[in-house]
C-alpha positions in Angstrom: 10.9 133.5 -16.8 10.8 135.3 -13.5 9.7 132.6 -11.0 8.5 135.2 -8.4 6.4 137.1 -11.0 6.4 135.2 -14.3 5.9 137.3 -17.3 5.3 134.2 -19.4 3.8 130.9 -18.5 4.8 127.6 -20.2 1.8 125.9 -21.7 1.7 122.1 -22.2 -1.0 119.6 -23.2 -0.5 116.9 -20.5 1.7 117.4 -17.5 3.1 114.5 -15.5 5.3 114.7 -12.4 6.0 111.0 -12.0 9.3 111.4 -10.1 9.0 113.1 -6.8 12.7 113.6 -6.7 12.3 116.2 -9.5 13.0 119.8 -8.7 12.2 123.3 -9.9 15.3 125.5 -10.2 15.1 129.3 -9.7 18.0 131.3 -11.0 19.1 134.7 -9.5 16.6 134.2 -6.7 16.4 137.0 -4.1 13.6 136.9 -1.6 12.7 136.5 2.0 11.2 133.6 4.0 7.5 133.8 4.4 5.9 132.9 7.6 3.0 130.6 8.5 0.4 132.4 10.7 -1.2 131.0 13.8 -4.5 130.6 11.9 -2.9 128.4 9.3 -1.1 126.3 12.0 -4.4 125.5 13.6 -5.7 123.8 10.5 -5.7 120.0 9.9 -2.4 118.8 8.5 -4.2 117.9 5.3 -5.2 121.5 4.8 -1.8 123.0 5.5 -0.1 121.6 2.4 -2.7 123.0 0.0 -1.9 125.6 -2.6 -3.2 129.0 -1.5 -4.8 131.9 -3.4 -1.3 133.4 -3.5 0.2 130.5 -5.4 2.1 131.4 -8.6 1.5 129.5 -11.7 4.7 128.1 -13.4 3.4 125.6 -16.0 -0.2 125.6 -17.3 -1.5 122.2 -18.4 -4.5 121.1 -20.4 -4.7 117.9 -18.3 -2.7 116.3 -15.5 -1.5 112.7 -15.6 -1.7 112.1 -11.9 -5.0 112.4 -10.0 -3.4 113.2 -6.7 -1.4 116.5 -6.3 2.4 116.1 -6.5 4.7 118.2 -4.4 8.4 118.7 -5.4 11.3 120.8 -4.2 12.2 124.3 -5.3 16.0 125.0 -5.3 18.4 127.6 -6.3 20.7 127.1 -9.3 23.4 125.7 -7.1 21.1 123.1 -5.7 20.6 124.7 -2.3 17.2 125.2 -0.7 15.4 128.3 -1.8 15.0 129.3 1.9 15.7 127.6 5.2 12.1 127.4 5.9 10.2 127.6 9.1 10.2 124.7 11.6 7.5 124.5 14.3 7.9 121.9 17.0 4.9 119.9 18.2 4.7 117.0 20.7 5.1 114.3 18.1 6.4 116.0 15.0 8.5 118.8 13.6 6.4 120.7 11.0 8.6 122.1 8.3 7.2 124.8 6.0 8.9 125.9 2.8 8.6 127.0 -0.8 7.6 124.0 -2.9 6.3 123.4 -6.4 3.0 121.6 -6.5 0.5 120.4 -9.1 -3.2 121.0 -8.5 -4.0 117.4 -9.1 -6.7 116.3 -11.7 -9.1 115.1 -8.9 -8.5 117.9 -6.4 -11.1 120.4 -5.3 -10.0 123.5 -3.4 -12.0 125.6 -1.1 -10.5 128.9 -2.2 -10.3 130.4 -5.7 -10.3 127.7 -8.3 -6.9 127.1 -9.7 -6.4 126.1 -13.3 -4.6 122.7 -13.9 -0.8 123.1 -13.8 2.3 123.4 -11.7 2.5 126.2 -9.1 4.9 127.3 -6.4 3.8 128.4 -2.9 4.9 128.5 0.7 3.2 125.5 2.4 3.7 122.6 4.7 6.5 120.6 3.1 7.4 117.9 5.7 6.2 116.3 8.9 9.2 114.8 10.7 7.8 112.3 13.2 9.9 112.1 16.4 11.4 108.8 17.5 9.3 107.0 20.0 6.1 108.9 19.1 3.2 108.3 16.8 1.5 110.8 14.6 -2.3 110.3 14.3 -3.3 111.5 10.8 -7.0 112.0 10.5 -9.3 113.8 8.1 -11.6 115.0 10.9 -12.4 118.7 10.3 -10.3 118.8 7.1 -11.5 120.2 3.8 -9.0 118.1 1.8 -8.3 114.4 1.9 -4.8 114.3 0.3 -1.4 114.8 2.0 1.3 115.9 -0.3 3.8 116.9 2.4 6.5 114.3 3.1 6.3 112.0 6.1 9.8 111.5 7.5 11.5 110.6 10.8 11.8 107.5 13.0 8.3 107.6 14.6 5.2 105.8 13.5 2.0 107.0 11.9 -1.7 105.9 12.6 -4.2 106.6 9.8 -7.9 107.0 10.6 -10.5 108.4 8.2 -14.2 108.4 7.9 -14.0 107.6 4.1 -10.7 107.8 2.3 -7.3 109.4 2.7 -4.6 109.7 0.0 -0.9 109.9 0.6 1.0 111.5 -2.3 4.3 112.6 -0.7 7.9 111.3 -1.0 7.6 109.5 2.4 10.6 107.9 4.1 9.5 107.4 7.8 10.8 104.2 9.4 8.3 103.7 12.2 5.2 101.4 12.2 2.1 102.1 10.1 -1.4 101.4 11.5 -4.7 101.8 9.5 -7.6 101.8 11.9 -10.6 102.9 9.8 -11.5 103.9 6.3 -9.4 103.5 3.1 -5.8 104.6 2.8 -5.0 105.1 -0.8 -1.5 105.3 -2.4 -1.0 108.3 -4.5 2.6 107.6 -5.2 5.2 104.8 -4.7 6.2 103.8 -1.2 3.8 106.1 0.6 4.3 104.0 3.8 8.0 104.9 3.6 10.4 102.3 5.0 7.8 101.3 7.5 8.9 98.7 10.1 5.5 97.1 10.5 2.1 97.4 8.8 -1.1 96.8 10.7 -4.5 97.0 8.9 -7.4 96.6 11.3 -10.8 95.5 10.3 -12.7 96.9 8.4 -10.0 99.3 7.2 -8.2 98.9 3.9 -5.0 99.8 2.0 -5.3 100.4 -1.8 -2.1 100.3 -3.7 -3.9 102.0 -6.7 -1.3 100.9 -9.2 1.8 101.8 -7.1 4.5 99.8 -5.3 5.2 99.3 -1.6 7.9 97.4 0.3 7.3 96.0 3.8 10.7 95.3 5.6 9.3 94.0 8.9 6.0 92.2 8.0 2.7 93.0 9.5 -0.8 92.0 10.5 -3.7 92.3 7.9 -7.1 91.9 9.5 -8.6 94.4 7.1 -8.2 94.4 3.4 -5.6 94.8 0.7 -6.9 96.1 -2.6 -5.8 97.4 -6.0 -3.1 96.8 -8.6 0.6 97.5 -8.4 3.3 95.6 -6.6 3.8 94.6 -2.9 7.2 93.3 -1.7 7.7 91.6 1.6 11.4 92.1 2.3 11.5 90.6 5.8 9.6 89.5 8.8 6.3 87.7 8.8 3.1 89.1 7.2 0.0 87.4 8.7 -3.2 87.8 6.6 -6.5 86.7 8.2 -9.0 88.3 5.8 -10.1 87.6 2.3 -8.8 90.0 -0.3 -10.9 89.6 -3.5 -10.1 93.1 -4.7 -6.3 92.6 -4.5 -4.7 91.8 -7.9 -1.2 93.3 -7.4 2.0 91.5 -8.0 3.3 89.9 -4.7 7.0 89.4 -4.1 8.2 87.5 -1.1 11.9 87.6 -0.4 14.0 84.7 0.8 14.1 85.9 4.4 10.4 86.8 4.6 7.2 84.8 5.3 3.6 85.2 4.4 1.2 83.4 6.7 -2.3 83.2 5.2 -5.1 81.7 7.3 -7.6 81.6 4.6 -7.8 80.3 1.0 -7.1 83.1 -1.4 -5.8 85.6 1.1 -3.4 86.8 -1.6 -5.2 86.5 -4.9 -2.5 85.3 -7.2 -3.5 82.7 -9.8 -5.1 80.4 -7.3 -6.5 77.8 -9.8 -3.1 77.1 -11.3 -1.3 77.1 -7.9 -3.8 74.7 -6.4 -3.8 72.3 -9.4 0.0 72.2 -9.4 -0.1 71.5 -5.7 -2.5 68.6 -6.2 -0.4 67.1 -8.9 2.7 67.4 -6.7 1.0 65.5 -3.9 -0.2 62.7 -6.1 3.2 62.3 -7.6 4.8 62.1 -4.2 2.4 59.5 -3.0 2.4 57.3 -6.1 5.6 57.8 -8.1 5.1 56.5 -11.7 7.0 53.5 -12.9 7.4 52.8 -16.6 7.0 49.1 -17.4 6.8 47.3 -20.8 3.4 45.7 -21.3 4.8 42.8 -23.3 5.5 39.9 -20.9 8.9 38.4 -20.9 9.1 35.0 -22.7 8.6 31.9 -20.4 11.7 29.8 -19.9 11.7 26.4 -21.6 11.2 23.5 -19.3 12.3 19.9 -20.0 11.2 17.2 -17.6 14.3 15.0 -18.5 16.9 17.6 -17.9 16.6 20.1 -15.1 19.5 22.3 -14.1 21.1 21.6 -10.7 20.5 25.2 -9.6 18.7 28.2 -11.1 19.4 31.8 -10.2 16.4 33.6 -8.7 14.4 35.4 -11.4 14.6 39.2 -11.2 11.4 40.7 -9.9 9.4 42.9 -12.2 9.9 46.6 -11.7 8.1 47.9 -8.6 7.5 44.3 -7.2 9.6 43.3 -4.1 10.9 39.8 -4.1 10.0 37.7 -1.0 13.0 36.7 1.1 14.4 33.3 0.3 15.4 30.9 3.1 18.0 28.2 2.3 16.8 24.9 3.7 18.8 21.7 3.6 17.4 19.1 1.2 18.6 15.8 -0.2 17.1 16.6 -3.6 18.4 19.4 -5.8 16.0 22.4 -6.1 13.7 22.4 -9.0 13.6 25.0 -11.7 11.4 28.1 -11.1 8.0 27.8 -12.6 7.4 29.8 -15.8 6.1 33.3 -15.5 2.4 33.5 -16.0 1.7 35.4 -19.2 -0.2 38.6 -18.9 -3.9 38.5 -19.6 -4.0 42.1 -20.7 -4.5 42.6 -24.4 -1.9 45.2 -25.2 0.2 46.0 -28.2 3.6 44.1 -28.0 5.5 47.4 -28.7 3.6 49.6 -26.2 4.7 50.7 -22.8 2.5 52.0 -20.0 3.1 54.1 -17.0 1.6 52.7 -13.9 1.9 53.0 -10.1 4.0 50.3 -8.5 2.3 47.2 -7.1 2.3 46.6 -3.4 5.0 44.1 -2.4 3.8 40.7 -1.3 5.2 39.3 1.9 5.3 35.6 2.8 
């Protein structure tokens, strides 16, 4: 089909763009670079990556598998970019505009002409490259949309602040710190915090994994809340958690060179009952190691008043019972035989064995 002016549109039942590395390829493309006007540049970042009324439908869908919009690259047949795009420099970021392919998102409401569910291509904000040593403040103040599909890249940090919720759905790779000050930050894709060096969630803000995965390579400070399902991996550093997280049910992976410091029971909700029970059993076993002893007492040695051995080897102490030290004292008479062992008063089966804690050693 003609990507610039499609004569026919592909129709599918359910459309899923699970891999943000996917691309749309245009063959025999010939066109010019569009330009972002001053009015568009004055909008909130969340409104600059939206599909416009000029968007061209490529794939029509009955339903979309992902609730948040997905933005993927559009390239030529040789893999090169469709156009060089337009780069506008700001104090903290380089805003890069280009042709991209984007789904409408099953939960997205647009302010312009309603777009049918499907995959479109348009000239929109494609990337926010945060400069090293700076911090981009991403807020929904004055925005009509609450989802960012443009990619967050660069070496700088990002601070998220919202009055309600803000969804990240781009292929983010930034390496600076991440700070969530207010509202709920929701993951609309995997690794929406990029390769962040440090995560800080202030109270009462929250970060919802929403079924996705995220890796923290430098630890963080969680005074707010973690919520949702998915998987969180602590690859390095120390993650300090001071708040309760009853809504967090994601899988938690802590690598060998990382530490999770929880200052509250059930900071990370991960099978607490089984973990605590095993911990109690371990402590009891360490304090009182079990000793297996036969309950049948050993037979008493025979004793004859007429014949007594000149010397008798000291009887072995029963398991777990320490023998008192023996002191050799000179005596004119030979030592008498050891008294017979007192039979056990417990009524047990002669063939049974019991596991008991060791008796305390007697000292003389």
